[in-house]
C-alpha positions as CSV (number, residue, x, y, z in Angstrom):
1,M,7.9,-1.8,21.3
2,R,10.0,-0.3,18.6
3,F,6.8,2.6,18.0
4,E,6.2,3.5,21.9
5,G,5.3,7.1,22.0
6,K,4.9,7.7,18.6
7,V,1.5,8.7,17.2
8,A,1.0,7.3,13.8
9,I,-1.3,7.9,10.7
10,V,-2.9,5.2,8.6
11,T,-4.9,6.0,5.9
12,G,-7.8,2.8,4.6
13,G,-7.3,0.7,7.7
14,A,-10.2,-0.8,7.8
15,S,-9.7,-3.7,5.9
16,G,-6.9,-5.3,4.4
17,I,-3.1,-4.2,4.2
18,G,-4.1,-0.5,6.2
19,R,-5.7,-2.9,9.0
20,A,-3.2,-5.7,9.3
21,T,-0.4,-2.4,9.8
22,A,-2.5,-0.2,12.1
23,L,-2.7,-3.7,14.5
24,R,1.3,-4.4,14.5
25,L,1.7,-0.7,15.1
26,A,-0.4,-0.5,17.7
27,A,1.3,-3.9,19.1
28,E,4.6,-2.6,18.6
29,G,3.7,0.4,21.3
30,A,2.3,3.1,18.4
31,T,-0.5,5.3,18.8
32,V,-2.5,5.1,15.2
33,V,-5.1,7.8,14.0
34,M,-6.7,5.5,11.6
35,G,-8.9,7.2,8.9
36,D,-11.2,5.0,6.1
37,I,-14.5,5.4,4.8
38,D,-16.1,2.0,6.2
39,A,-17.3,3.2,9.7
40,E,-18.4,-0.2,10.5
41,G,-14.9,-1.7,9.7
42,G,-13.5,1.3,11.1
43,A,-15.2,1.0,14.7
44,A,-14.3,-2.9,14.8
45,L,-10.5,-2.1,14.1
46,A,-10.6,0.6,17.1
47,A,-12.6,-1.7,19.6
48,E,-9.9,-4.5,18.7
49,G,-7.1,-2.0,19.5
50,G,-6.9,-2.6,22.6
51,G,-6.8,1.8,23.4
52,R,-4.2,2.2,20.7
53,I,-6.5,2.8,17.8
54,H,-8.3,6.1,17.1
55,F,-10.7,5.8,14.4
56,R,-12.0,8.9,12.1
57,P,-14.4,8.5,9.5
58,T,-12.2,10.1,6.1
59,D,-12.7,10.2,2.8
60,V,-9.2,10.9,1.3
61,T,-9.8,12.4,-1.8
62,A,-11.6,15.1,0.5
63,E,-8.7,17.3,1.3
64,A,-10.3,18.6,4.4
65,D,-10.9,15.1,6.0
66,I,-6.9,14.7,5.6
67,V,-6.2,18.0,7.1
68,A,-9.0,16.7,10.2
69,L,-7.1,13.5,10.3
70,V,-3.6,15.1,10.3
71,A,-4.9,17.3,13.0
72,A,-6.6,14.4,15.4
73,A,-3.2,12.8,15.4
74,Q,-1.8,16.6,16.5
75,E,-3.8,16.3,19.4
76,L,-2.7,13.1,20.3
77,G,1.4,14.8,20.4
78,G,1.9,13.6,16.5
79,P,2.5,12.3,14.1
80,H,5.9,10.9,13.6
81,L,4.3,8.3,11.5
82,L,1.9,8.3,8.3
83,F,1.0,5.2,6.2
84,N,-0.4,6.5,3.1
85,N,-2.8,3.4,2.0
86,A,-6.0,4.1,0.9
87,G,-7.6,3.2,-2.4
88,A,-9.3,0.5,-4.5
89,G,-9.0,-1.0,-7.5
90,G,-10.6,2.2,-9.7
91,L,-11.0,2.2,-13.5
92,R,-10.9,-0.9,-15.1
93,A,-11.2,0.4,-18.8
94,P,-8.3,0.2,-21.4
95,I,-6.7,3.4,-22.2
96,D,-8.8,3.6,-25.5
97,E,-12.2,2.9,-23.6
98,I,-11.6,5.3,-20.5
99,D,-13.9,8.1,-19.8
100,L,-12.1,11.4,-18.0
101,A,-14.4,11.7,-14.8
102,G,-13.3,7.6,-13.9
103,W,-9.9,8.3,-15.0
104,D,-9.5,11.4,-12.6
105,R,-11.5,10.0,-9.6
106,T,-9.4,6.8,-10.0
107,M,-6.0,9.5,-9.6
108,A,-8.2,11.6,-6.7
109,L,-7.7,8.3,-4.5
110,L,-4.5,6.6,-5.6
111,L,-2.6,9.3,-6.2
112,S,-3.9,12.9,-5.3
113,S,-4.5,11.7,-1.6
114,V,-1.0,10.8,-0.9
115,A,0.2,14.1,-2.2
116,L,-2.1,15.3,0.0
117,G,-1.4,13.2,2.4
118,I,2.4,14.4,2.4
119,R,1.4,17.4,2.3
120,H,-0.7,17.6,5.6
121,A,1.1,15.8,7.5
122,A,4.9,17.2,6.8
123,P,4.8,20.3,8.8
124,A,3.2,18.9,11.7
125,M,6.4,16.0,11.7
126,T,8.7,19.2,10.6
127,A,7.8,20.6,13.9
128,L,8.4,17.3,16.3
129,G,11.7,17.0,14.5
130,G,11.2,14.7,11.9
131,G,9.1,11.4,10.7
132,A,8.7,8.9,8.3
133,I,6.0,8.2,5.7
134,V,5.4,5.1,3.6
135,N,3.1,5.1,0.6
136,T,2.0,2.4,-0.9
137,A,2.2,1.6,-4.6
138,S,2.2,-1.6,-6.1
139,V,3.6,-4.5,-8.2
140,A,1.9,-3.0,-11.0
141,A,3.9,0.4,-11.1
142,L,6.8,-1.6,-12.6
143,A,5.3,-3.3,-16.0
144,A,1.9,-3.7,-18.1
145,G,-0.2,-6.6,-17.0
146,A,-0.7,-7.0,-13.2
147,A,-3.4,-4.6,-13.2
148,P,-5.5,-2.2,-15.0
149,T,-4.0,1.2,-16.8
150,A,-5.4,3.8,-14.7
151,Y,-4.2,1.9,-11.4
152,S,-0.5,0.9,-13.0
153,V,-0.1,4.7,-13.9
154,A,-1.2,5.9,-10.5
155,K,0.6,3.5,-8.3
156,A,3.8,4.9,-11.0
157,G,2.9,8.0,-10.1
158,V,3.0,7.0,-6.1
159,R,6.1,5.4,-6.9
160,H,8.1,8.6,-8.3
161,L,6.5,10.7,-6.0
162,T,7.9,9.0,-2.6
163,R,11.4,10.1,-4.2
164,M,10.4,13.4,-4.9
165,A,8.8,13.7,-1.7
166,A,12.2,12.0,-0.1
167,A,14.4,14.5,-1.7
168,D,12.0,18.1,-0.9
169,L,11.7,16.6,2.5
170,A,15.1,15.7,4.1
171,R,16.2,18.3,4.9
172,H,13.2,18.1,7.4
173,R,14.8,14.5,8.9
174,I,11.5,13.1,7.4
175,R,11.9,10.1,5.6
176,V,9.7,8.7,2.4
177,N,9.7,5.9,1.1
178,A,7.1,3.1,-0.7
179,V,6.1,-0.2,-0.2
180,L,5.2,-2.3,-3.6
181,P,2.7,-5.2,-2.6
182,G,1.9,-8.5,-5.9
183,F,-0.8,-9.9,-5.2
184,I,-2.0,-10.0,-1.9
185,T,-5.4,-11.5,-0.5
186,T,-7.0,-8.9,0.5
187,N,-10.9,-8.2,-1.2
188,I,-9.4,-4.8,-3.4
189,F,-9.7,-7.3,-6.6
190,A,-13.0,-8.4,-6.0
191,S,-14.5,-5.0,-4.9
192,A,-12.8,-3.9,-8.3
193,M,-15.3,-6.2,-9.9
194,E,-18.3,-5.5,-7.3
195,L,-18.6,-8.8,-6.2
196,T,-20.0,-9.6,-2.6
197,G,-21.0,-12.2,-0.6
198,T,-20.1,-16.1,-1.5
199,V,-19.7,-15.2,-5.3
200,R,-16.4,-12.6,-3.6
201,D,-15.3,-15.5,-1.2
202,T,-15.1,-17.8,-4.0
203,A,-13.0,-15.0,-6.4
204,N,-10.5,-14.3,-3.7
205,A,-10.0,-18.0,-3.0
206,M,-9.1,-18.2,-6.5
207,I,-6.8,-15.4,-6.8
208,A,-5.0,-16.7,-3.9
209,Q,-4.5,-19.7,-5.6
210,A,-3.6,-18.5,-8.7
211,A,-0.9,-15.9,-7.3
212,S,0.4,-18.7,-5.1
213,N,1.1,-20.3,-8.8
214,A,2.8,-17.4,-10.8
215,Q,5.7,-16.4,-8.1
216,P,8.6,-18.6,-6.6
217,I,7.2,-18.0,-3.2
218,R,4.4,-20.8,-3.8
219,R,1.7,-19.3,-1.4
220,A,-0.4,-16.3,-1.2
221,G,0.7,-12.9,-0.3
222,R,-1.0,-12.0,3.0
223,A,-1.7,-8.5,4.3
224,E,0.5,-9.3,7.3
225,D,3.3,-9.7,5.0
226,I,3.2,-6.0,3.7
227,A,2.5,-4.7,7.6
228,A,6.2,-6.2,8.3
229,A,7.9,-4.2,5.5
230,V,5.9,-0.9,6.3
231,C,6.7,-1.4,9.9
232,F,10.2,-1.9,8.9
233,L,10.4,1.5,6.7
234,L,8.6,3.6,9.5
235,S,10.9,2.1,12.3
236,D,14.7,3.8,13.3
237,D,15.9,-0.1,11.9
238,A,15.5,1.9,8.3
239,S,16.9,5.2,9.7
240,F,19.4,5.1,6.8
241,I,16.7,4.2,4.0
242,T,14.8,7.2,2.0
243,G,13.8,7.6,-1.3
244,T,13.3,3.9,-2.1
245,D,11.0,1.6,-2.7
246,L,10.4,-2.2,-1.1
247,L,8.9,-4.7,-3.2
248,V,7.2,-7.7,-1.4
249,D,6.0,-9.8,-4.4
250,G,6.7,-13.2,-3.5
251,G,9.1,-12.7,-6.5
252,L,6.5,-12.0,-8.5
253,S,8.8,-9.7,-10.6
254,V,11.9,-11.4,-10.4
255,G,11.9,-13.0,-14.2
256,P,9.2,-14.9,-17.0
257,R,8.3,-17.9,-15.3
258,H,11.4,-20.3,-16.6
259,S,13.5,-18.2,-15.0
260,W,12.1,-20.1,-11.8
261,D,9.7,-22.7,-12.9
262,P,12.4,-25.9,-13.8
263,D,9.4,-27.2,-15.4
264,T,8.5,-24.1,-17.9
265,P,10.9,-24.7,-20.6
266,G,12.9,-21.3,-21.8
267,L,14.2,-20.0,-24.8
268,F,17.3,-21.7,-24.3
269,D,16.0,-25.3,-23.7
270,A,14.0,-24.6,-26.8
271,L,17.3,-24.1,-28.6
272,A,19.4,-27.0,-26.9
273,V,16.2,-29.1,-28.4
274,I,16.7,-27.7,-31.6
275,A,20.6,-28.2,-31.8
276,A,20.2,-31.4,-30.5
277,K,18.6,-32.6,-33.7
């Protein structure tokens, strides 16, 4: 019960990583105020939360909704904790084909919403003597190839915003960290491709299989894997950690495939073969 007596805000909690994190926070004693545009999924989560999860319809691209979400947490005695998680795949076009409206929508959802979440939660946390914030970035923030350009740039922005916010808010005893998921089996990829029904389920299964084959840990990542990392960073177990990011990617970014797969030859293997001749 690490979070007994704490009030946490979770955005994008109706499904995936946000849902798993809201449930874990509640199971460990927190009262959770969850915001999402998915009213049906939000209501279902609240019903599952045993009275510890309170759902408020929230569009994180609307500043007024974020203000209202923080106010709802204040009515319950918080917020002590904030998980800025809401997001979607966003604009899929390469840089030479983007349109400004799509770019701006992606940045508003994935980057500006995080800044605004911190902006409006921080004064409330300061009044309570401090708090902890975790932002969802991505392995895509580290290098090209994991996600489309706009998404990757936004997540790189979240990663640096985390450091800047940690520096700004340290004087208020507010810790700020980021979690960088790898390929996790949620609907975000299928939703970005506008897939539904059985086609979406098939795509998710294919993504899970591809992910498990692309990393040293040979299984697909689960939302619960990220929830565990987020709850660690929000907890007092991480009281000496701020301004950093926790990579939770099954080893995806550890190196090229030959660095961890003995069946894949690398450059030095090829040179050894040439030298042997």
